[in-house]
DSSP file (Angstrom, degrees, kcal/mol; ACC not computed):
  #  RESIDUE AA STRUCTURE BP1 BP2  ACC     N-H-->O    O-->H-N    N-H-->O    O-->H-N    TCO  KAPPA ALPHA  PHI   PSI    X-CA   Y-CA   Z-CA
    1    1 A M              0   0    0      0, 0.0     2,-0.5     0, 0.0     0, 0.0   0.000 360.0 360.0 360.0 130.2   29.1   52.8   38.8
    2    2 A M        -     0   0    0      2,-0.0     2,-0.5     0, 0.0     0, 0.0  -0.972 360.0-178.0-117.2 125.6   29.7   51.1   42.1
    3    3 A T        -     0   0    0     -2,-0.5     2,-0.5     2,-0.0    17,-0.0  -0.984   6.6-166.6-117.7 126.9   32.9   48.9   42.5
    4    4 A T        +     0   0    0     -2,-0.5     2,-0.3     2,-0.0    -2,-0.0  -0.965  18.9 160.6-117.2 126.2   33.5   47.0   45.6
    5    5 A K        -     0   0    0     -2,-0.5     2,-0.5     2,-0.0    -2,-0.0  -0.980  35.1-135.9-139.3 156.1   37.1   45.6   46.1
    6    6 A T        +     0   0    0     -2,-0.3     2,-0.3     2,-0.0    -2,-0.0  -0.967  36.1 166.5-110.6 125.6   39.1   44.4   49.0
    7    7 A I        -     0   0    0     -2,-0.5     2,-0.3    10,-0.0     9,-0.0  -0.801  30.9-120.7-132.7 167.2   42.7   45.7   48.8
    8    8 A K        -     0   0    0     -2,-0.3     7,-0.6     7,-0.1     2,-0.5  -0.824  19.0-131.6-107.4 152.7   45.8   45.9   51.2
    9    9 A I  E     -A   14   0A   0     -2,-0.3     2,-0.4     5,-0.1     5,-0.2  -0.918  27.5-172.3 -99.3 132.8   47.5   49.1   52.2
   10   10 A K  E >   -A   13   0A   0      3,-2.1     3,-1.9    -2,-0.5    -2,-0.0  -0.993  67.9 -11.7-131.4 127.8   51.2   48.6   51.7
   11   11 A D  T 3  S-     0   0    0     -2,-0.4    -1,-0.1     1,-0.3     3,-0.1   0.838 128.0 -58.0  49.4  36.8   53.7   51.3   53.0
   12   12 A G  T 3  S+     0   0    0      1,-0.3     2,-0.4     0, 0.0    -1,-0.3   0.582 113.1 119.0  77.8   6.9   50.7   53.7   53.5
   13   13 A M  E <   -A   10   0A   0     -3,-1.9    -3,-2.1     2,-0.0     2,-0.5  -0.848  52.2-150.1-114.9 149.0   49.7   53.4   49.9
   14   14 A I  E     -A    9   0A   0     -2,-0.4     2,-0.7    -5,-0.2    -5,-0.1  -0.967  11.5-147.3-113.1 118.6   46.6   52.2   48.4
   15   15 A A        -     0   0    0     -7,-0.6    -7,-0.1    -2,-0.5     6,-0.0  -0.736  17.0-134.8 -88.1 116.5   46.7   50.7   45.0
   16   16 A L        -     0   0    0     -2,-0.7     5,-0.1     1,-0.1    -1,-0.0  -0.502  26.9-106.8 -73.4 138.6   43.6   51.4   42.9
   17   17 A P    >>  -     0   0    0      0, 0.0     4,-1.9     0, 0.0     3,-1.7  -0.316  29.3-111.6 -62.2 149.0   42.2   48.4   41.0
   18   18 A K  H 3> S+     0   0    0      1,-0.3     4,-0.8     2,-0.2    -2,-0.1   0.750 113.9  63.2 -45.6 -36.7   42.7   48.4   37.2
   19   19 A E  H 34 S+     0   0    0      1,-0.2    -1,-0.3     2,-0.1     4,-0.2   0.819 118.2  24.5 -68.9 -29.1   38.9   49.0   36.5
   20   20 A I  H <> S+     0   0    0     -3,-1.7     4,-1.0     2,-0.1    -2,-0.2   0.589 100.1  87.4-113.0 -10.5   38.9   52.4   38.3
   21   21 A K  H >X S+     0   0    0     -4,-1.9     4,-1.1     1,-0.2     3,-0.9   0.918  86.6  51.4 -46.9 -53.6   42.4   53.4   38.0
   22   22 A K  H 3< S+     0   0    0     -4,-0.8     3,-0.4     1,-0.3    -1,-0.2   0.859 109.7  48.0 -59.0 -36.9   42.0   55.1   34.5
   23   23 A S  H 34 S+     0   0    0      1,-0.2    -1,-0.3    -4,-0.2    -2,-0.2   0.665 116.3  46.4 -81.0 -14.7   39.1   57.3   35.5
   24   24 A W  H X< S+     0   0    0     -4,-1.0     3,-1.8    -3,-0.9    -1,-0.2   0.524  79.4 131.1-102.1  -5.2   40.9   58.4   38.6
   25   25 A E  T 3< S-     0   0    0     -4,-1.1    -3,-0.0    -3,-0.4    -4,-0.0  -0.150  84.2  -3.2 -48.6 130.1   44.3   59.1   37.0
   26   26 A N  T 3  S+     0   0    0      1,-0.2     2,-0.3     0, 0.0    -1,-0.3   0.746  96.6 149.1  55.8  29.5   45.7   62.5   38.1
   27   27 A S    <   -     0   0    0     -3,-1.8     2,-0.5    17,-0.0    -1,-0.2  -0.634  47.6-130.9 -91.4 147.3   42.6   63.4   40.2
   28   28 A K        -     0   0    0     15,-0.5    15,-3.2    -2,-0.3     2,-0.3  -0.778  34.4-164.3 -88.2 138.9   42.6   65.5   43.2
   29   29 A V  E     -B   42   0B   0     -2,-0.5     2,-0.5    13,-0.2    13,-0.2  -0.866  20.6-134.8-128.5 161.2   40.7   63.7   46.0
   30   30 A F  E     -B   41   0B   0     11,-3.1    11,-2.5    -2,-0.3     2,-0.5  -0.966  20.8-154.8-107.6 127.7   39.1   64.5   49.5
   31   31 A L  E     -B   40   0B   0     -2,-0.5     2,-0.5     9,-0.2     9,-0.2  -0.906  10.3-173.8-108.1 131.5   39.8   62.1   52.3
   32   32 A E  E     -B   39   0B   0      7,-2.7     7,-3.2    -2,-0.5     2,-0.4  -0.982  14.0-161.7-125.4 117.4   37.4   61.8   55.1
   33   33 A C  E     +B   38   0B   0     -2,-0.5     5,-0.2     5,-0.2     2,-0.2  -0.833  13.2 173.1-107.2 136.1   38.8   59.4   57.9
   34   34 A F        -     0   0    0      3,-3.3    -2,-0.0    -2,-0.4     5,-0.0  -0.568  54.2 -81.1-121.3-176.1   36.7   57.7   60.7
   35   35 A D  S    S+     0   0    0     -2,-0.2     3,-0.0     1,-0.2    -1,-0.0   0.941 125.2   4.3 -55.9 -52.4   37.8   55.2   63.2
   36   36 A D  S    S+     0   0    0     -3,-0.0     2,-0.4     0, 0.0    -1,-0.2   0.121 122.4  72.4-118.8  14.6   37.5   52.2   60.8
   37   37 A S        -     0   0    0      2,-0.0    -3,-3.3     0, 0.0     2,-0.4  -0.978  50.0-166.0-142.4 151.6   36.6   53.9   57.5
   38   38 A L  E     -B   33   0B   0     -2,-0.4     2,-0.5    -5,-0.2    -5,-0.2  -0.989  12.0-160.8-136.8 120.6   38.3   56.0   54.8
   39   39 A I  E     -B   32   0B   0     -7,-3.2    -7,-2.7    -2,-0.4     2,-0.5  -0.930   3.8-165.0-110.5 128.1   36.1   57.8   52.3
   40   40 A V  E     -B   31   0B   0     -2,-0.5     2,-0.4    -9,-0.2    -9,-0.2  -0.933   8.7-178.1-114.7 114.5   37.8   58.9   49.1
   41   41 A K  E     -B   30   0B   0    -11,-2.5   -11,-3.1    -2,-0.5     2,-0.3  -0.954  25.4-125.1-122.6 140.7   35.9   61.5   46.9
   42   42 A K  E     -B   29   0B   0     -2,-0.4     2,-0.5   -13,-0.2   -13,-0.2  -0.586  23.2-137.1 -78.0 134.4   37.1   62.9   43.6
   43   43 A I        -     0   0    0    -15,-3.2   -15,-0.5    -2,-0.3     2,-0.4  -0.837  15.3-154.3 -93.8 127.1   37.2   66.7   43.5
   44   44 A Y        -     0   0    0     -2,-0.5     3,-0.1   -17,-0.1   -17,-0.0  -0.814  14.5-124.3-104.2 142.7   35.9   68.3   40.4
   45   45 A S        -     0   0    0     -2,-0.4     0, 0.0     1,-0.1     0, 0.0  -0.615  36.2-102.0 -81.8 147.1   37.1   71.7   39.1
   46   46 A P        -     0   0    0      0, 0.0    -1,-0.1     0, 0.0     4,-0.1  -0.251  21.3-130.5 -59.0 150.2   34.4   74.2   38.6
   47   47 A K  S    S+     0   0    0      2,-0.1     2,-0.3    -3,-0.1    -2,-0.0   0.772  91.7  33.3 -68.1 -32.2   33.3   74.8   34.9
   48   48 A I  S    S-     0   0    0      1,-0.0     2,-0.1     2,-0.0     0, 0.0  -0.825  92.4-101.2-126.9 164.7   33.6   78.5   35.3
   49   49 A S     >  -     0   0    0     -2,-0.3     4,-2.7     1,-0.1     5,-0.1  -0.355  32.7-110.2 -82.7 163.9   35.9   80.7   37.3
   50   50 A F  H  > S+     0   0    0      1,-0.2     4,-2.5     2,-0.2     5,-0.2   0.916 119.6  53.2 -56.3 -42.2   34.9   82.4   40.5
   51   51 A K  H  > S+     0   0    0      1,-0.2     4,-2.1     2,-0.2    -1,-0.2   0.883 109.3  47.0 -67.3 -37.3   34.9   85.7   38.9
   52   52 A E  H  > S+     0   0    0      1,-0.2     4,-2.1     2,-0.2    -1,-0.2   0.890 113.5  51.2 -69.0 -36.3   32.5   84.6   36.1
   53   53 A M  H  X S+     0   0    0     -4,-2.7     4,-2.1     1,-0.2    -2,-0.2   0.878 107.3  50.6 -66.1 -37.0   30.4   83.0   38.7
   54   54 A A  H  X S+     0   0    0     -4,-2.5     4,-2.9     2,-0.2     5,-0.2   0.909 108.9  53.8 -64.6 -45.7   30.3   86.2   40.7
   55   55 A K  H  X S+     0   0    0     -4,-2.1     4,-2.3    -5,-0.2    -2,-0.2   0.911 108.5  49.6 -50.0 -47.1   29.3   88.1   37.5
   56   56 A E  H  X S+     0   0    0     -4,-2.1     4,-2.7     2,-0.2    -1,-0.2   0.892 110.4  48.9 -62.3 -43.8   26.4   85.7   37.0
   57   57 A F  H  X S+     0   0    0     -4,-2.1     4,-2.6     2,-0.2    -1,-0.2   0.911 109.4  51.6 -59.0 -44.9   25.2   86.2   40.6
   58   58 A R  H  < S+     0   0    0     -4,-2.9    -2,-0.2     1,-0.2    -1,-0.2   0.956 113.5  47.2 -61.9 -44.8   25.3   90.0   40.3
   59   59 A K  H >< S+     0   0    0     -4,-2.3     3,-1.3    -5,-0.2    -2,-0.2   0.956 113.1  47.1 -59.3 -52.1   23.2   89.7   37.0
   60   60 A A  H 3< S+     0   0    0     -4,-2.7    -1,-0.2     1,-0.3    -2,-0.2   0.877 118.8  39.5 -60.4 -42.5   20.7   87.3   38.6
   61   61 A F  T >< S+     0   0    0     -4,-2.6     3,-1.9    -5,-0.2    -1,-0.3   0.047  79.7 144.4-104.2  26.8   20.2   89.3   41.8
   62   62 A K  T <  S+     0   0    0     -3,-1.3     3,-0.1     1,-0.3    -3,-0.1  -0.435  73.4  18.9 -60.7 134.9   20.2   92.8   40.2
   63   63 A G  T 3  S+     0   0    0      1,-0.3     2,-0.5    -2,-0.1    -1,-0.3   0.297  90.8 125.5  88.4 -15.2   17.8   95.0   42.0
   64   64 A V    <   -     0   0    0     -3,-1.9    -1,-0.3     4,-0.0     2,-0.2  -0.691  47.4-155.0 -84.2 126.7   17.6   92.8   45.2
   65   65 A T     >  -     0   0    0     -2,-0.5     4,-1.8    -3,-0.1     5,-0.1  -0.447  30.1-111.6 -99.5 174.3   18.4   94.9   48.1
   66   66 A K  H  > S+     0   0    0      2,-0.2     4,-2.7     1,-0.2     5,-0.2   0.877 122.2  55.9 -67.3 -37.7   19.8   94.1   51.6
   67   67 A K  H  > S+     0   0    0      1,-0.2     4,-2.3     2,-0.2    -1,-0.2   0.932 105.4  50.6 -62.8 -45.3   16.3   95.1   52.9
   68   68 A D  H  > S+     0   0    0      2,-0.2     4,-2.3     1,-0.2    -1,-0.2   0.902 112.5  46.9 -59.7 -44.5   14.7   92.5   50.5
   69   69 A I  H  X S+     0   0    0     -4,-1.8     4,-2.5     1,-0.2    -2,-0.2   0.950 111.9  49.8 -63.9 -49.4   17.1   89.8   51.8
   70   70 A S  H  X S+     0   0    0     -4,-2.7     4,-2.4     2,-0.2    -1,-0.2   0.869 110.6  49.2 -54.9 -47.5   16.5   90.7   55.4
   71   71 A K  H  X S+     0   0    0     -4,-2.3     4,-2.2     2,-0.2    -1,-0.2   0.886 112.4  48.2 -59.5 -48.6   12.7   90.6   54.9
   72   72 A T  H  X S+     0   0    0     -4,-2.3     4,-2.6     2,-0.2    -2,-0.2   0.923 110.9  51.4 -59.7 -49.7   12.9   87.1   53.2
   73   73 A L  H  X S+     0   0    0     -4,-2.5     4,-3.0     1,-0.2     5,-0.3   0.959 108.8  50.1 -65.6 -50.9   15.1   85.7   55.9
   74   74 A K  H  X S+     0   0    0     -4,-2.4     4,-2.5     1,-0.2    -1,-0.2   0.899 111.5  49.9 -57.3 -38.5   12.8   86.9   58.7
   75   75 A E  H  X S+     0   0    0     -4,-2.2     4,-2.2     2,-0.2    -1,-0.2   0.937 111.5  46.2 -58.7 -46.0    9.8   85.3   56.9
   76   76 A I  H  X S+     0   0    0     -4,-2.6     4,-2.5     2,-0.2     5,-0.2   0.920 112.8  51.7 -63.9 -43.1   11.6   82.0   56.5
   77   77 A R  H  X S+     0   0    0     -4,-3.0     4,-2.8    -5,-0.2     5,-0.2   0.948 109.4  51.7 -57.8 -48.5   12.7   82.1   60.3
   78   78 A N  H  X S+     0   0    0     -4,-2.5     4,-1.7    -5,-0.3    -1,-0.2   0.897 108.5  48.6 -53.5 -46.2    9.2   82.7   61.3
   79   79 A V  H  X S+     0   0    0     -4,-2.2     4,-0.9     1,-0.2    -1,-0.2   0.925 113.1  47.2 -66.8 -40.8    7.9   79.8   59.4
   80   80 A K  H  < S+     0   0    0     -4,-2.5     3,-0.4     1,-0.2    -2,-0.2   0.878 110.8  51.9 -64.8 -37.1   10.4   77.5   60.8
   81   81 A L  H  < S+     0   0    0     -4,-2.8    -1,-0.2     1,-0.2    -2,-0.2   0.799 109.5  50.2 -67.8 -30.2    9.9   78.7   64.3
   82   82 A S  H  <        0   0    0     -4,-1.7    -1,-0.2     1,-0.2    -2,-0.2   0.618 360.0 360.0 -85.3 -12.1    6.0   78.1   64.0
   83   83 A E     <        0   0    0     -4,-0.9    -1,-0.2    -3,-0.4    -2,-0.1   0.513 360.0 360.0 -79.0 360.0    6.4   74.6   62.7
C-alpha cells in the first residue's frame, strides 16, 4: 500500500495521517536522514530468537568444514575476477 501525504512538522513532531496511524501504532522505526529527505522504515521483530536461528544454521550446515567454505569462497572470487 502506498500512501502519499503532505504534512507539517510541528515542534519536531510528525503527526501520522489517520489512514496509516493504526498500522504504525507502537512500532519501532529506523530513520534515515538526507539533506532534504527523511525515510522512515518500520522495524519488524524476528519470528524466532537468535538462539533458535543459530540452532537451525548449525543443523543446516552440519558437516560443512572451514576448508569447504574456504574452497567455495576461492571459487567464487576466481569467477568474479575473471568476469
